[in-house]
C-alpha positions as CSV (number, residue, x, y, z in Angstrom):
1,X,-10.4,10.5,1.6
2,X,-13.7,11.3,3.4
3,X,-14.6,7.2,3.8
4,X,-11.1,6.1,5.0
5,X,-10.5,9.5,7.3
6,X,-14.4,8.0,9.1
7,X,-12.4,3.9,9.2
8,X,-9.6,5.7,10.5
9,X,-11.3,7.4,13.1
10,X,-13.7,4.3,14.3
11,X,-10.3,2.3,14.1
12,X,-8.9,4.8,16.7
13,X,-12.0,5.4,19.1
14,X,-12.1,1.1,19.4
15,X,-8.7,0.8,20.2
16,X,-8.7,3.5,23.3
17,X,-11.7,1.7,24.0
18,X,-11.2,-1.8,24.8
19,X,-7.3,-0.6,26.3
20,X,-9.5,1.1,28.4
21,X,-11.0,-1.4,29.5
22,X,-8.4,-4.0,29.8
23,X,-6.6,-1.3,32.3
24,X,-10.2,-0.7,34.6
25,X,-10.3,-4.9,34.0
26,X,-7.8,-5.2,36.4
27,X,-8.1,-3.3,39.1
28,X,-11.8,-4.9,39.0
29,X,-10.8,-8.8,39.3
30,X,-9.5,-8.1,43.3
31,X,-12.1,-5.0,44.6
32,X,-14.8,-6.8,43.3
33,X,-14.1,-11.0,44.5
34,X,-16.7,-12.0,47.0
35,X,-18.0,-9.1,46.7
36,X,-19.8,-8.6,43.4
37,X,-19.0,-11.6,41.9
38,X,-20.8,-9.6,38.8
39,X,-18.5,-7.1,39.1
40,X,-15.6,-9.1,38.8
41,X,-16.3,-11.4,36.3
42,X,-16.6,-8.3,33.8
43,X,-13.9,-7.0,34.9
44,X,-12.5,-10.1,34.1
45,X,-14.0,-10.1,29.9
46,X,-12.8,-6.5,30.0
47,X,-9.3,-7.9,31.1
48,X,-9.4,-11.0,28.6
49,X,-10.7,-8.9,25.6
50,X,-9.1,-6.6,26.4
51,X,-5.3,-8.7,26.5
52,X,-6.2,-10.4,23.4
53,X,-8.2,-8.1,21.2
54,X,-6.3,-5.4,22.1
55,X,-2.6,-5.5,20.1
56,X,-5.2,-6.8,17.0
57,X,-7.2,-3.9,17.1
58,X,-3.5,-1.2,17.0
59,X,-2.3,-3.3,14.8
60,X,-5.5,-2.8,12.3
61,X,-5.6,1.3,13.0
62,X,-2.2,1.2,12.2
63,X,-2.9,-0.1,9.1
64,X,-5.6,2.1,8.2
65,X,-2.9,5.2,9.1
66,X,-1.6,3.7,6.5
67,X,-3.0,3.5,3.7
68,X,-3.9,6.8,4.9
69,X,-0.9,8.3,4.2
70,X,-0.8,6.6,0.4
71,X,-3.6,7.8,-0.5
72,X,-2.4,11.4,0.4
73,X,0.9,11.4,-1.7
74,X,-1.8,10.5,-4.6
75,X,-4.7,12.9,-3.5
76,X,-2.7,15.9,-1.8
77,X,1.5,15.2,-3.3
78,X,0.7,14.3,-6.4
79,X,2.5,11.2,-6.8
80,X,1.1,8.8,-9.0
81,X,3.8,6.3,-9.5
82,X,4.8,3.2,-7.2
83,X,8.2,4.0,-7.7
84,X,7.4,7.5,-6.6
85,X,5.3,7.3,-3.6
86,X,7.7,4.4,-2.2
87,X,11.1,6.3,-1.9
88,X,8.3,9.7,-1.1
89,X,7.2,7.5,1.9
90,X,10.4,4.5,2.2
91,X,8.4,1.9,1.8
92,X,8.9,-1.4,-1.1
93,X,7.0,-1.2,-3.9
94,X,6.1,-3.9,-3.8
95,X,3.9,-2.6,0.1
96,X,2.9,0.7,-1.9
97,X,1.4,-2.0,-4.2
98,X,-0.2,-4.7,-1.8
99,X,-1.5,-0.8,-0.2
100,X,-3.1,1.3,-3.8
101,X,-4.6,-2.1,-4.2
102,X,-5.8,-2.1,-1.1
103,X,-7.6,1.2,-0.7
104,X,-9.0,1.0,-4.4
105,X,-11.1,-1.9,-4.3
106,X,-12.2,-1.0,-0.3
107,X,-13.3,2.0,-2.1
108,X,-11.5,4.4,-1.2
109,X,-9.5,6.4,-3.4
110,X,-12.1,6.9,-6.7
111,X,-11.2,8.7,-10.0
112,X,-7.9,6.5,-10.9
113,X,-7.2,4.1,-13.3
114,X,-4.4,1.8,-12.4
115,X,-2.1,-0.6,-14.4
116,X,-0.3,-1.9,-11.7
117,X,2.5,0.7,-11.5
118,X,1.5,4.0,-12.1
119,X,-2.2,5.9,-11.1
120,X,-3.3,8.3,-13.7
121,X,-6.9,10.4,-13.7
122,X,-10.0,8.8,-15.3
123,X,-11.1,11.2,-17.9
124,X,-13.1,8.8,-19.0
125,X,-16.8,9.2,-20.3
126,X,-20.1,8.8,-17.9
127,X,-21.4,5.5,-18.2
128,X,-24.9,5.7,-19.2
129,X,-27.9,4.2,-16.5
130,X,-27.9,0.8,-18.4
131,X,-24.0,0.5,-18.2
132,X,-24.4,1.2,-14.6
133,X,-26.8,-1.2,-14.1
134,X,-25.0,-4.2,-16.4
135,X,-21.3,-3.7,-15.0
136,X,-18.9,-5.9,-16.8
137,X,-16.0,-8.4,-15.2
138,X,-12.5,-8.8,-15.8
139,X,-12.0,-12.3,-17.5
140,X,-8.4,-11.8,-16.8
141,X,-8.4,-10.5,-13.3
142,X,-12.3,-9.1,-11.9
143,X,-11.4,-5.6,-12.7
144,X,-14.3,-3.6,-13.5
145,X,-14.3,-3.4,-17.5
146,X,-14.6,0.8,-19.6
147,X,-16.6,0.7,-21.9
148,X,-14.7,1.2,-25.9
149,X,-16.0,1.7,-29.1
150,X,-14.4,-1.8,-30.1
151,X,-15.5,-3.5,-26.3
152,X,-14.7,-3.5,-23.2
153,X,-10.7,-2.5,-21.5
154,X,-9.6,-3.1,-18.5
155,X,-7.7,-0.8,-17.2
156,X,-6.2,-3.1,-14.1
157,X,-4.7,-5.5,-16.1
158,X,-4.7,-3.6,-19.7
159,X,-6.2,-6.3,-21.5
160,X,-8.8,-5.6,-24.4
161,X,-11.7,-7.5,-25.0
162,X,-14.8,-7.8,-27.2
163,X,-17.9,-7.7,-26.3
164,X,-18.6,-11.6,-26.8
165,X,-15.4,-12.7,-25.0
166,X,-17.2,-11.0,-22.2
167,X,-19.2,-14.1,-19.8
């Protein structure tokens, strides 16, 4: 939760700063026109960056807040299926799937196994130092494989591989 909180906070601060610079830049243009061309040019830069960047930054912030809310539903409300999360947050199951996959890929959501429909808490054995150095990836989906007695297992697409099948 720390990582997503940090990302949300950083995104909010950047969006707020660009919004303020946009508002400050508008009066800078006529006030410094003909008097101080450097400050006038700076005002133009503030307006242009704010006009084009501000909507994109706020949309990015909203997306991170949405991801954070899904992580809260999982970690604090103990909702583990796409259907339960979708009902609780009034979202579509496809959107929940996309957000959970994004949260796992970005490292916001750790300690869970996800099969595309449901999360389970990962109680797998801890890896040795040698296993950590040689992380195997799934030939099917590219997910990180877990070592089993007979080879490897992908918790994301639920495929099993022997040691010889992994590239």
